[in-house]
C-alpha positions as CSV (number, residue, x, y, z in Angstrom):
1,M,77.4,132.1,71.6
2,D,74.7,133.9,69.7
3,A,76.6,136.5,67.6
4,A,79.2,136.4,64.9
5,W,81.3,139.1,66.6
6,Q,81.5,137.0,69.8
7,S,82.9,134.1,67.8
8,A,85.4,136.4,66.1
9,A,86.5,137.9,69.4
10,V,87.0,134.4,71.0
11,R,88.9,133.3,67.9
12,Q,91.2,136.3,67.8
13,I,92.2,136.2,71.4
14,G,92.9,132.4,71.1
15,A,90.3,131.3,73.7
16,S,88.5,128.0,73.4
17,P,85.1,128.3,71.7
18,T,83.8,125.4,73.8
19,T,84.6,127.0,77.2
20,A,83.9,130.7,76.3
21,R,81.2,132.2,78.5
22,W,79.8,135.7,77.9
23,I,78.4,137.7,80.8
24,G,76.7,141.0,80.0
25,L,77.7,143.9,82.2
26,G,75.1,146.3,80.9
27,G,75.0,149.0,78.3
28,G,77.3,152.0,78.8
29,T,76.3,155.4,77.6
30,F,77.7,154.7,74.1
31,G,77.8,150.9,73.8
32,G,77.7,147.5,75.5
33,T,80.1,145.9,78.0
34,W,80.8,142.2,78.7
35,R,83.0,139.9,80.7
36,L,84.4,137.0,78.7
37,E,85.5,134.0,80.5
38,S,87.3,130.9,79.3
39,G,88.6,128.5,81.9
40,S,90.5,130.7,84.5
41,D,91.0,133.5,82.0
42,R,88.9,136.7,81.9
43,W,88.6,139.7,79.6
44,F,86.6,142.9,79.6
45,V,84.9,143.6,76.2
46,K,83.4,146.8,74.9
47,T,81.2,147.0,71.9
48,Q,80.0,149.6,69.5
49,A,78.3,149.6,66.1
50,A,80.7,148.6,63.4
51,S,80.7,152.1,62.0
52,R,82.4,153.2,65.3
53,L,85.4,150.9,65.0
54,A,87.7,153.9,64.8
55,M,86.5,155.1,68.1
56,L,87.5,151.9,69.8
57,E,90.8,151.8,67.9
58,A,91.7,155.2,69.1
59,E,90.8,154.2,72.7
60,A,93.1,151.2,72.4
61,D,95.9,153.4,71.0
62,G,95.3,155.8,73.9
63,L,95.6,153.1,76.5
64,R,98.9,151.9,74.8
65,E,100.2,155.5,75.0
66,L,99.4,155.7,78.7
67,S,100.9,152.3,79.3
68,H,104.2,153.2,77.6
69,A,104.5,156.1,80.0
70,E,104.9,153.6,82.8
71,A,103.4,156.0,85.3
72,I,99.8,154.7,85.9
73,R,98.2,151.3,85.4
74,V,95.7,151.0,82.6
75,P,93.9,148.0,81.2
76,K,96.0,146.5,78.3
77,P,94.3,146.2,74.9
78,V,94.2,142.7,73.5
79,V,92.2,142.9,70.3
80,C,90.2,145.6,68.5
81,A,88.3,144.5,65.5
82,S,84.8,144.2,64.0
83,A,82.6,141.4,62.7
84,S,79.2,141.5,61.2
85,A,77.6,144.8,62.5
86,C,79.6,145.0,65.7
87,A,83.0,146.6,66.6
88,F,84.7,145.2,69.7
89,L,87.6,146.1,72.0
90,V,88.9,143.3,74.2
91,L,90.9,144.4,77.3
92,E,92.6,142.6,80.1
93,W,90.4,142.0,83.0
94,L,91.3,144.0,86.1
95,E,89.8,143.4,89.6
96,F,88.9,146.8,91.0
97,G,88.7,147.7,94.6
98,G,86.9,150.7,96.1
99,G,88.0,154.3,96.1
100,G,91.4,155.0,94.5
101,R,91.0,158.8,93.9
102,D,93.3,159.8,96.7
103,A,97.0,160.6,97.3
104,A,98.4,157.6,95.4
105,L,96.6,158.6,92.2
106,G,97.6,162.2,92.7
107,S,101.3,161.3,92.9
108,V,101.2,159.0,89.8
109,L,99.1,161.5,87.8
110,A,101.8,164.1,88.3
111,Q,104.3,161.5,87.1
112,L,102.3,160.9,84.0
113,H,102.2,164.6,83.2
114,R,106.0,164.7,83.2
115,V,105.8,162.8,79.9
116,T,105.8,165.5,77.3
117,S,105.8,166.1,73.6
118,D,107.2,168.9,71.4
119,G,103.7,170.0,70.4
120,Y,100.1,170.0,71.5
121,G,97.9,167.3,70.0
122,W,98.3,163.6,69.3
123,M,99.2,161.2,66.5
124,R,95.5,160.6,65.7
125,N,92.1,162.0,66.3
126,N,89.8,160.3,68.9
127,T,86.6,161.0,70.7
128,I,85.4,162.7,73.9
129,G,82.5,160.5,74.7
130,A,81.1,159.9,71.3
131,T,82.1,163.4,70.0
132,P,85.0,163.6,67.5
133,Q,88.1,165.2,69.1
134,D,90.5,166.9,66.7
135,N,94.1,166.3,67.8
136,A,96.0,167.9,64.8
137,W,99.4,169.1,66.1
138,S,100.0,172.7,67.1
139,D,102.9,174.6,68.7
140,D,100.5,177.2,70.2
141,W,98.4,176.1,73.2
142,A,95.9,179.0,73.1
143,K,95.2,178.4,69.4
144,F,95.0,174.6,69.9
145,F,92.5,174.9,72.7
146,R,90.5,177.5,70.9
147,D,90.5,175.9,67.5
148,R,90.6,172.1,68.4
149,R,88.5,172.2,71.5
150,I,86.1,175.1,72.2
151,A,85.3,176.2,68.6
152,P,84.0,172.8,67.5
153,Q,81.9,172.4,70.6
154,V,80.4,175.9,70.2
155,S,79.6,175.2,66.6
156,L,78.0,171.8,67.4
157,A,76.0,173.4,70.3
158,A,74.6,176.0,67.8
159,R,73.4,173.1,65.6
160,N,72.0,171.3,68.6
161,G,69.7,174.2,69.6
162,S,71.7,175.8,72.4
163,G,70.1,179.2,71.7
164,R,71.5,182.3,70.3
165,R,73.1,183.5,73.5
166,V,75.5,180.5,73.7
167,Q,76.4,180.9,70.1
168,R,76.8,184.7,70.4
169,D,78.8,184.7,73.6
170,G,80.7,181.6,72.6
171,E,82.0,183.4,69.5
172,K,83.0,186.3,71.8
173,L,84.9,183.8,74.0
174,L,86.7,182.4,71.0
175,A,88.1,185.8,70.4
176,A,89.1,186.2,74.0
177,I,90.9,182.9,74.6
178,P,94.3,184.2,73.5
179,Q,93.9,186.9,76.2
180,L,92.7,184.4,78.8
181,L,95.7,182.2,78.2
182,S,98.2,185.1,77.5
183,G,101.6,184.3,79.0
184,H,100.6,180.7,79.8
185,A,102.8,178.3,77.7
186,P,102.5,175.0,79.5
187,A,104.5,171.9,78.7
188,A,102.7,169.6,76.3
189,S,102.0,166.9,78.9
190,L,100.5,163.5,78.2
191,L,96.9,163.7,79.4
192,H,94.2,161.1,80.1
193,G,91.8,163.7,78.6
194,D,88.5,162.6,80.2
195,L,89.5,162.2,83.9
196,W,86.3,162.3,85.8
197,S,85.7,160.2,88.9
198,G,84.1,157.4,86.9
199,N,87.3,156.8,85.0
200,A,89.6,156.3,87.9
201,T,89.7,153.7,90.7
202,R,92.2,151.3,92.3
203,L,92.9,147.7,91.8
204,A,92.2,145.2,94.6
205,S,95.9,145.5,95.4
206,G,95.5,149.3,96.0
207,E,97.3,150.3,92.9
208,P,95.7,153.3,91.1
209,V,94.2,152.6,87.7
210,I,92.6,154.8,85.0
211,Y,90.7,153.9,81.9
212,D,88.4,155.2,79.1
213,P,90.8,157.9,78.0
214,A,90.6,160.6,75.4
215,V,94.4,161.0,75.1
216,Y,96.3,164.0,73.8
217,F,99.3,166.1,74.8
218,G,98.2,169.4,76.4
219,D,98.2,171.5,79.5
220,R,98.3,169.2,82.6
221,E,95.9,171.5,84.3
222,A,93.2,170.3,81.9
223,D,93.3,166.9,83.5
224,V,93.3,168.3,87.0
225,A,90.4,170.7,86.2
226,M,88.2,167.9,85.1
227,T,88.7,166.0,88.3
228,E,86.9,169.0,89.9
229,L,84.0,169.1,87.5
230,F,82.0,166.2,88.6
231,G,83.5,165.6,92.0
232,G,84.6,162.3,93.5
233,F,88.3,163.1,94.1
234,G,89.4,163.5,97.7
235,P,91.5,166.3,99.2
236,D,94.5,163.9,99.5
237,F,94.5,163.6,95.8
238,Y,94.9,167.3,95.3
239,A,97.4,167.7,98.1
240,A,99.6,164.9,96.6
241,Y,99.4,166.2,93.1
242,R,100.3,169.8,94.1
243,A,103.1,168.5,96.3
244,A,104.6,166.8,93.2
245,S,103.6,169.5,90.7
246,P,102.6,172.9,92.1
247,I,99.8,174.8,90.3
248,D,99.9,178.6,90.1
249,A,97.1,181.1,90.9
250,G,96.1,181.5,87.2
251,Y,94.6,178.0,87.3
252,R,91.3,179.4,88.8
253,V,90.3,181.0,85.5
254,R,91.9,178.3,83.3
255,R,89.9,175.6,85.2
256,T,86.7,177.2,84.1
257,L,87.9,177.4,80.5
258,Y,89.1,173.9,80.4
259,N,86.0,172.5,82.0
260,L,83.8,174.5,79.6
261,Y,84.9,172.1,76.9
262,H,83.4,169.1,78.8
263,V,80.2,171.0,79.8
264,L,79.6,172.0,76.2
265,N,80.3,168.4,75.1
266,H,77.8,167.1,77.7
267,F,75.2,169.5,76.3
268,N,76.0,168.3,72.8
269,L,75.6,164.6,73.9
270,F,72.8,164.9,76.4
271,G,71.2,168.3,76.2
272,G,69.3,169.4,79.3
273,G,70.7,171.9,81.8
274,Y,74.2,171.7,80.5
275,G,73.4,174.5,78.0
276,N,72.6,176.9,80.9
277,Q,75.7,175.7,82.8
278,A,77.9,176.4,79.7
279,H,76.4,179.9,79.2
280,T,77.1,180.7,82.9
281,M,80.7,179.6,82.5
282,I,81.1,181.6,79.3
283,A,79.8,184.7,81.0
284,Q,82.3,184.1,83.9
285,L,85.2,183.9,81.4
286,L,84.1,187.0,79.5
287,A,84.0,188.9,82.7
288,E,87.7,188.2,83.1
289,V,88.5,190.1,80.0
290,R,86.3,193.1,80.3
């Protein structure tokens, strides 16, 4: 082994230093990934700069929250710590099969969303990608989504050079969100929070599995909406979800609002055409209240 953090990880999970073998799986968007082997045991390891330890700790807590729901399989956290300049999260190794975004996942996602809280938010802040996500509790969904989700992204987009129109129309949208969500008081459901196609699959056994969460309690439609944002989920997934938990007609507008959060976040992380996409979505939403 060639790094102090690797020695620390091996020591903390109780593996043998003499048999430990590290296999790089490539860098993710925000950090590195590894497979750690020791004898017949395997683990999946994510790394970040030591300054981002809290980001990995929040992910581990999110996975524990999802696991406690006993609805959908997630990788179990083993160790989260830092050593030298590196933070690391060690997870159980799961053998993935192909697909897994179909009826079986739709059914268990509906089951997950039946786990509810008295308020919107979560016990701690976390991140959406690498962007801080404020989860301070609220008893008002419209205010929560306006103040904890859209407002920070609009403000960040302005600092990142989105142009005056996104900032101007984004501020108009903030004022309109209570109207857009008027009469909609959803249960505060346990959400994955970042449920695009790259964060859901199945095990080799066929069991659905989700990972890389940005957990909080909110409107279940926010999870469903994101599955439509970047594609990859089949019609059987939606049919199974709706059979278990029907969605009313107002979802069409709310889907655009909920997905705006992720599009703004993508602009703030990656730039490019996401700014134009965000402005188009804002204009569509403002047209609903004129």
